[in-house]
All heavy atoms as an XYZ file, in Angstrom:
566
protein
N      39.899     36.788     -7.721
C      40.775     36.015     -6.849
C      41.060     36.897     -5.665
O      41.372     38.077     -5.827
C      42.026     35.584     -7.493
C      43.022     34.955     -6.517
C      41.802     34.653     -8.660
N      40.959     36.386     -4.457
C      41.257     37.135     -3.278
C      42.305     36.435     -2.477
O      42.276     35.283     -2.235
C      40.033     37.325     -2.403
C      40.237     38.102     -1.126
C      39.004     38.249     -0.327
C      39.272     39.001      0.935
N      37.974     39.110      1.818
N      43.265     37.185     -1.970
C      44.353     36.703     -1.106
C      44.114     37.235      0.255
O      44.070     38.418      0.436
C      45.685     37.110     -1.600
C      46.811     36.901     -0.598
O      46.801     35.944      0.138
N      47.744     37.842     -0.522
N      43.925     36.328      1.253
C      43.811     36.793      2.648
C      44.936     36.085      3.364
O      45.023     34.844      3.435
C      42.450     36.360      3.270
C      42.406     36.718      4.629
C      41.316     37.006      2.454
N      45.859     36.934      3.880
C      47.006     36.366      4.638
C      46.732     36.622      6.124
O      46.891     37.701      6.595
C      48.224     37.052      4.186
C      49.521     36.519      4.806
O      49.413     35.663      5.694
O      50.616     36.899      4.379
N      46.350     35.541      6.799
C      46.112     35.697      8.276
C      47.316     35.934      9.045
O      47.255     36.414     10.179
C      45.364     34.477      8.796
O      46.165     33.288      8.488
C      44.033     34.296      8.140
N      48.564     35.602      8.548
C      49.757     35.879      9.316
C      50.224     37.337      9.200
O      51.104     37.847      9.800
C      50.927     35.061      8.719
C      50.671     33.547      8.986
O      50.023     33.206      9.939
O      51.236     32.733      8.227
N      49.487     38.141      8.383
C      49.829     39.570      8.166
C      48.604     40.455      8.512
O      48.296     41.343      7.882
C      50.228     39.795      6.702
C      50.889     41.145      6.486
O      51.322     41.719      7.554
O      50.934     41.568      5.405
N      47.957     40.115      9.671
C      46.915     40.899     10.214
C      45.747     41.171      9.222
O      45.253     42.263      9.178
C      47.448     42.196     10.749
C      48.418     42.057     11.850
O      48.240     41.164     12.712
N      49.501     42.792     11.874
N      45.380     40.142      8.467
C      44.206     40.273      7.593
C      44.486     40.908      6.247
O      43.570     41.398      5.602
N      45.713     41.046      5.884
C      46.087     41.634      4.560
C      45.311     41.019      3.421
O      45.247     39.787      3.367
C      47.568     41.505      4.322
C      47.993     41.893      2.903
C      48.088     43.169      2.559
C      48.286     40.904      2.021
C      48.464     43.518      1.257
C      48.676     41.198      0.693
C      48.743     42.491      0.309
N      44.744     41.789      2.548
C      43.971     41.256      1.375
C      44.567     41.859      0.075
O      45.017     42.993      0.062
C      42.503     41.595      1.433
O      41.920     41.006      2.526
N      44.569     41.023     -0.955
C      44.961     41.474     -2.234
C      44.117     40.873     -3.327
O      43.680     39.683     -3.219
C      46.429     40.944     -2.521
C      46.969     41.506     -3.819
C      48.401     41.128     -4.027
O      49.138     40.831     -3.068
O      48.842     41.039     -5.175
N      43.685     41.561     -4.318
C      42.743     41.135     -5.348
C      43.456     41.158     -6.707
O      44.303     42.001     -6.909
C      41.486     42.068     -5.421
C      40.602     41.919     -4.221
C      40.887     42.753     -3.093
C      39.604     41.017     -4.208
C      40.069     42.699     -1.970
C      38.875     40.983     -3.081
C      39.081     41.766     -1.994
N      43.077     40.233     -7.573
C      43.605     40.174     -8.933
C      42.398     40.051     -9.926
O      41.405     39.395     -9.571
C      44.439     38.835     -9.125
C      45.697     38.842     -8.207
S      46.767     37.381     -8.455
C      45.861     36.177     -9.290
N      42.538     40.671    -11.029
C      41.529     40.479    -12.013
C      41.749     39.189    -12.744
O      42.932     38.785    -13.059
C      41.622     41.601    -13.064
C      41.203     42.971    -12.518
O      40.246     42.964    -11.597
O      41.680     43.991    -12.928
N      40.664     38.423    -13.081
C      40.857     37.125    -13.680
C      39.756     37.013    -14.778
O      38.718     37.717    -14.724
C      40.678     35.912    -12.777
C      39.302     35.867    -12.129
C      41.773     36.003    -11.651
C      38.994     34.563    -11.449
N      39.989     36.096    -15.641
C      38.982     35.670    -16.631
C      38.771     34.185    -16.364
O      39.707     33.372    -16.386
C      39.449     35.766    -18.089
C      39.388     37.131    -18.610
C      39.616     37.157    -20.149
O      40.587     36.537    -20.586
N      38.920     37.987    -20.850
N      37.563     33.793    -15.939
C      37.298     32.438    -15.531
C      36.507     31.652    -16.545
O      35.511     32.230    -17.138
C      36.586     32.398    -14.232
C      36.243     31.021    -13.704
C      35.483     31.076    -12.469
O      35.565     31.977    -11.653
N      34.623     30.078    -12.302
N      36.878     30.455    -16.828
C      36.090     29.577    -17.655
C      35.866     28.293    -16.854
O      36.707     27.921    -16.075
C      36.677     29.243    -19.026
O      37.981     28.630    -18.780
C      36.953     30.491    -19.823
N      34.722     27.698    -16.987
C      34.462     26.478    -16.229
C      33.787     26.709    -14.877
O      33.475     27.895    -14.596
N      33.713     25.661    -14.174
C      32.983     25.641    -12.868
C      33.848     26.458    -11.801
O      35.006     26.307    -11.760
C      32.834     24.245    -12.403
C      32.105     24.090    -11.085
C      32.008     22.596    -10.721
C      31.401     22.414     -9.288
N      31.399     21.086     -8.870
N      33.121     27.248    -11.020
C      33.803     28.001     -9.913
C      34.054     27.043     -8.735
O      33.210     26.253     -8.368
C      32.899     29.102     -9.478
C      33.481     29.985     -8.376
C      32.637     31.143     -8.059
O      32.028     31.745     -8.966
O      32.578     31.463     -6.872
N      35.280     27.162     -8.137
C      35.586     26.371     -7.015
C      36.170     27.294     -5.901
O      36.705     28.354     -6.223
C      36.542     25.189     -7.254
C      37.913     25.717     -7.689
C      35.941     24.266     -8.284
C      38.951     24.647     -7.689
N      36.196     26.856     -4.673
C      36.934     27.525     -3.579
C      38.091     26.694     -3.219
O      38.053     25.459     -3.054
C      35.985     27.729     -2.357
C      34.798     28.596     -2.739
C      36.782     28.242     -1.183
C      33.754     28.677     -1.580
N      39.265     27.389     -3.219
C      40.473     26.620     -2.861
C      41.481     27.614     -2.156
O      41.274     28.750     -2.075
C      41.190     26.168     -4.183
C      41.584     27.245     -5.113
C      42.852     27.782     -5.083
C      40.702     27.792     -6.080
C      43.269     28.838     -5.915
C      41.059     28.765     -6.891
C      42.350     29.317     -6.825
N      42.490     26.996     -1.620
C      43.517     27.760     -0.879
C      44.839     27.287     -1.294
O      45.085     26.147     -1.451
C      43.328     27.613      0.656
N      45.704     28.309     -1.542
C      47.158     28.020     -1.909
C      48.019     28.884     -1.013
O      47.676     29.935     -0.546
C      47.431     28.379     -3.358
C      46.616     27.590     -4.401
C      46.796     28.367     -5.782
C      47.161     26.228     -4.490
N      49.204     28.334     -0.705
C      50.154     29.159      0.070
C      50.609     30.295     -0.796
O      51.180     30.182     -1.819
C      51.367     28.258      0.442
C      52.357     28.951      1.274
O      52.850     30.041      1.003
N      52.764     28.377      2.349
N      50.382     31.581     -0.271
C      50.651     32.765     -1.082
C      52.096     32.912     -1.380
O      52.498     33.373     -2.432
C      50.042     34.032     -0.344
C      50.831     34.277      0.920
C      50.117     35.195     -1.259
N      53.008     32.452     -0.457
C      54.431     32.500     -0.716
C      54.816     31.622     -1.920
O      55.697     31.923     -2.717
C      55.238     32.170      0.464
C      55.059     33.194      1.576
O      55.016     34.357      1.345
N      54.830     32.739      2.783
N      54.208     30.456     -1.981
C      54.449     29.546     -3.134
C      53.969     30.122     -4.424
O      54.578     30.058     -5.496
C      53.893     28.175     -2.882
C      54.509     27.389     -1.773
C      53.841     26.361     -1.123
C      55.797     27.621     -1.318
C      54.397     25.615     -0.111
C      56.384     26.986     -0.304
C      55.717     25.918      0.329
N      52.769     30.735     -4.414
C      52.211     31.382     -5.596
C      53.186     32.509     -6.071
O      53.463     32.635     -7.230
C      50.821     31.940     -5.299
C      50.315     32.759     -6.531
C      49.896     30.832     -4.971
N      53.669     33.392     -5.126
C      54.496     34.432     -5.489
C      55.808     33.944     -6.115
O      56.227     34.458     -7.153
C      54.905     35.268     -4.219
C      53.801     36.161     -3.704
C      54.308     36.876     -2.572
C      53.271     37.663     -1.812
N      53.801     38.387     -0.614
N      56.347     32.911     -5.555
C      57.580     32.257     -6.152
C      57.322     31.720     -7.515
O      58.133     31.852     -8.407
C      58.137     31.185     -5.232
C      58.827     31.698     -4.008
O      59.153     32.903     -3.950
O      59.011     30.920     -3.028
N      56.165     31.094     -7.696
C      55.802     30.451     -8.941
C      55.656     31.450    -10.061
O      56.059     31.223    -11.199
C      54.550     29.657     -8.820
N      55.038     32.626     -9.848
C      54.709     33.587    -10.873
C      55.649     34.739    -10.984
O      55.555     35.514    -11.948
C      53.204     34.044    -10.736
C      52.282     32.936    -10.797
C      53.059     34.842     -9.460
N      56.609     34.878    -10.080
C      57.414     36.076    -10.148
C      58.291     36.221    -11.366
O      58.613     37.276    -11.782
C      58.286     36.166     -8.831
C      59.430     35.182     -8.704
C      60.162     35.347     -7.414
C      61.140     34.259     -7.151
N      61.783     34.445     -5.913
N      58.616     35.098    -11.985
C      59.497     35.133    -13.187
C      58.632     34.914    -14.437
O      59.170     34.755    -15.532
C      60.623     34.095    -13.125
O      60.103     32.877    -13.044
N      57.318     34.844    -14.322
C      56.446     34.584    -15.430
C      55.991     35.956    -16.058
O      56.093     36.980    -15.409
C      55.257     33.758    -15.024
C      55.562     32.370    -14.669
S      54.018     31.403    -14.343
C      54.760     29.811    -13.859
N      55.395     35.814    -17.216
C      54.853     36.997    -17.891
C      53.659     37.564    -17.070
O      53.239     36.957    -16.187
C      54.421     36.644    -19.319
N      53.203     38.693    -17.433
C      52.080     39.385    -16.734
C      50.872     38.557    -16.733
O      50.057     38.497    -15.822
C      51.797     40.785    -17.334
C      50.832     41.596    -16.545
C      50.657     42.922    -16.972
O      51.685     43.629    -17.242
O      49.563     43.381    -17.139
N      50.568     37.854    -17.927
C      49.363     37.049    -18.023
C      49.722     35.568    -17.714
O      50.511     34.980    -18.425
C      48.794     37.100    -19.437
C      47.498     36.423    -19.557
C      46.860     36.638    -20.931
C      45.600     35.834    -21.069
N      44.986     36.054    -22.329
N      49.135     35.052    -16.697
C      49.376     33.674    -16.266
C      48.056     32.832    -16.335
O      46.985     33.385    -15.822
C      49.962     33.612    -14.837
C      50.098     32.198    -14.324
C      51.258     34.358    -14.751
N      48.116     31.692    -16.837
C      46.958     30.783    -16.876
C      47.062     29.784    -15.732
O      48.113     29.231    -15.497
C      46.919     30.078    -18.180
O      46.838     30.953    -19.255
C      45.645     29.092    -18.231
N      45.978     29.650    -15.005
C      45.923     28.650    -13.919
C      44.913     27.573    -14.332
O      43.784     27.899    -14.610
C      45.454     29.287    -12.554
C      46.415     30.463    -12.180
C      45.419     28.269    -11.495
C      45.863     31.259    -11.029
N      45.403     26.315    -14.366
C      44.493     25.192    -14.722
C      44.327     24.265    -13.556
O      45.299     24.048    -12.868
C      45.111     24.456    -15.897
C      45.120     25.299    -17.148
C      45.678     24.517    -18.348
C      45.755     25.330    -19.581
N      46.177     24.550    -20.743
N      43.195     23.752    -13.368
C      42.934     22.833    -12.282
C      41.809     21.829    -12.733
O      40.983     22.090    -13.611
C      42.520     23.550    -11.001
C      41.202     24.340    -11.163
C      39.980     23.715    -10.890
C      41.270     25.725    -11.560
C      38.781     24.445    -11.053
C      40.025     26.375    -11.723
C      38.830     25.777    -11.496
O      37.712     26.507    -11.616
N      41.811     20.667    -11.981
C      40.714     19.694    -12.250
C      39.829     19.502    -11.005
O      38.689     19.210    -11.167
C      41.298     18.322    -12.631
C      41.983     18.454    -14.045
C      42.390     17.043    -14.540
O      42.227     16.064    -13.889
N      42.988     17.046    -15.744
N      40.349     19.764     -9.847
C      39.617     19.581     -8.650
C      40.358     20.457     -7.575
O      41.504     20.672     -7.650
C      39.586     18.139     -8.200
N      39.604     20.723     -6.450
C      40.198     21.538     -5.381
C      41.301     20.837     -4.602
O      42.068     21.430     -3.867
C      39.052     21.923     -4.408
C      38.517     20.835     -3.614
N      37.600     19.987     -4.113
C      38.806     20.352     -2.371
C      37.294     19.034     -3.166
N      38.053     19.293     -2.143
N      41.430     19.474     -4.765
C      42.417     18.731     -4.023
C      43.529     18.188     -4.934
O      44.234     17.286     -4.574
C      41.781     17.615     -3.259
C      40.963     16.663     -4.069
O      40.769     16.883     -5.225
N      40.470     15.629     -3.480
N      43.555     18.619     -6.204
C      44.554     18.143     -7.179
C      45.540     19.324     -7.454
O      45.246     20.491     -7.187
C      43.849     17.752     -8.455
N      46.709     19.051     -8.010
C      47.678     20.124     -8.283
C      47.150     21.161     -9.215
O      46.326     20.835    -10.143
C      48.847     19.429     -8.944
C      48.711     18.002     -8.535
C      47.197     17.746     -8.369
N      47.530     22.412     -8.961
C      47.151     23.488     -9.886
C      48.424     23.764    -10.778
O      49.491     23.898    -10.293
C      46.866     24.768     -9.058
C      45.491     24.732     -8.395
C      45.213     23.772     -7.437
C      44.521     25.632     -8.684
C      43.934     23.742     -6.787
C      43.251     25.704     -8.100
C      42.949     24.686     -7.180
N      48.127     24.027    -12.099
C      49.180     24.253    -13.042
C      49.123     25.774    -13.365
O      48.093     26.282    -13.760
C      48.899     23.446    -14.364
C      49.931     23.742    -15.381
C      50.753     22.508    -15.633
C      49.303     24.229    -16.643
N      50.267     26.440    -13.109
C      50.429     27.873    -13.440
C      51.369     27.883    -14.660
O      52.416     27.382    -14.584
C      51.116     28.584    -12.259
C      50.203     28.844    -11.065
C      49.839     27.733    -10.327
C      49.786     30.087    -10.752
C      49.017     27.925     -9.165
C      48.998     30.304     -9.662
C      48.584     29.220     -8.880
N      50.965     28.596    -15.730
C      51.853     28.741    -16.838
C      51.573     30.055    -17.573
O      50.527     30.643    -17.583
C      51.630     27.605    -17.872
O      52.524     27.685    -18.877
C      50.203     27.549    -18.434
N      52.706     30.565    -18.159
C      52.579     31.776    -18.985
C      52.899     31.382    -20.478
O      53.050     32.306    -21.306
C      53.527     32.875    -18.509
C      55.034     32.525    -18.674
O      55.357     31.431    -19.144
O      55.853     33.414    -18.348
N      53.022     30.154    -20.703
C      53.320     29.607    -22.118
C      54.818     29.281    -22.234
O      55.135     28.406    -23.124
N      55.604     29.856    -21.420
C      57.082     29.581    -21.472
C      57.506     28.832    -20.172
O      58.346     27.936    -20.252
C      57.924     30.831    -21.612
C      57.684     31.486    -22.924
O      57.689     30.870    -23.971
N      57.513     32.807    -22.938
N      56.965     29.210    -19.082
C      57.362     28.613    -17.762
C      56.099     27.984    -17.156
O      54.992     28.441    -17.340
C      57.897     29.683    -16.848
C      59.137     30.319    -17.320
C      59.554     31.443    -16.371
N      60.607     32.260    -16.991
C      61.855     32.128    -16.778
N      62.316     31.075    -16.020
N      62.693     32.928    -17.339
N      56.297     26.928    -16.374
C      55.245     26.173    -15.739
C      55.573     25.832    -14.367
O      56.719     25.547    -14.032
C      54.933     24.888    -16.551
O      54.644     25.184    -17.960
C      53.815     24.125    -15.976
N      54.612     25.911    -13.434
C      54.764     25.505    -11.991
C      53.567     24.739    -11.609
O      52.402     25.030    -12.102
C      54.963     26.783    -11.171
N      53.726     23.778    -10.770
C      52.614     22.979    -10.130
C      52.601     23.313     -8.713
O      53.566     23.319     -8.028
C      52.833     21.469    -10.353
C      52.649     20.916    -11.720
C      53.035     19.441    -11.746
C      51.170     21.017    -12.135
N      51.434     23.560     -8.102
C      51.215     23.921     -6.734
C      50.108     23.037     -6.178
O      49.089     22.891     -6.792
C      50.871     25.334     -6.495
C      52.003     26.357     -6.921
C      51.445     27.769     -6.744
C      53.246     26.198     -6.079
N      50.314     22.467     -4.998
C      49.271     21.663     -4.391
C      48.476     22.620     -3.455
O      49.006     23.523     -2.795
C      49.910     20.644     -3.441
C      50.459     19.444     -4.238
S      49.232     18.599     -5.185
C      48.091     17.918     -3.947
N      47.164     22.494     -3.480
C      46.277     23.316     -2.641
C      46.408     22.935     -1.152
O      46.822     21.865     -0.810
C      44.912     23.065     -3.205
C      45.008     21.696     -3.723
C      46.374     21.530     -4.282
N      45.972     23.860     -0.270
C      45.891     23.596      1.102
C      44.534     23.100      1.418
O      43.499     23.599      0.914
C      46.131     24.918      1.907
C      47.493     25.505      1.598
C      45.907     24.766      3.402
C      47.727     26.922      2.090
N      44.391     22.029      2.257
C      43.144     21.458      2.666
C      42.327     22.485      3.529
O      42.925     23.017      4.458
C      43.406     20.171      3.390
C      42.123     19.559      3.818
N      41.267     19.002      2.966
C      41.608     19.352      5.107
C      40.235     18.471      3.594
N      40.380     18.665      4.897
N      41.114     22.703      3.135
C      40.307     23.752      3.854
C      39.486     23.113      4.982
O      38.845     23.840      5.720
C      39.427     24.508      2.900
C      40.110     25.355      1.921
C      39.141     25.908      0.850
C      40.827     26.495      2.608
N      39.430     21.837      5.117
C      38.749     21.218      6.206
C      37.501     20.459      5.876
O      36.974     20.068      4.997
């Protein structure tokens, strides 16, 4: 997973992931992701069905839904 924040002069951040299923390209607002996972455990599962459907973030105790940003 790569985070590119164009509002912060090209800042990039990488996370290690374990992926199952088909690879997709999607965009999420990084501030919403930070808010969603800041109170979750270190290991978070992200589930999705399509690039234009809500993404489910969960650590088993807490859950958040985030809508992706349209890429064009």
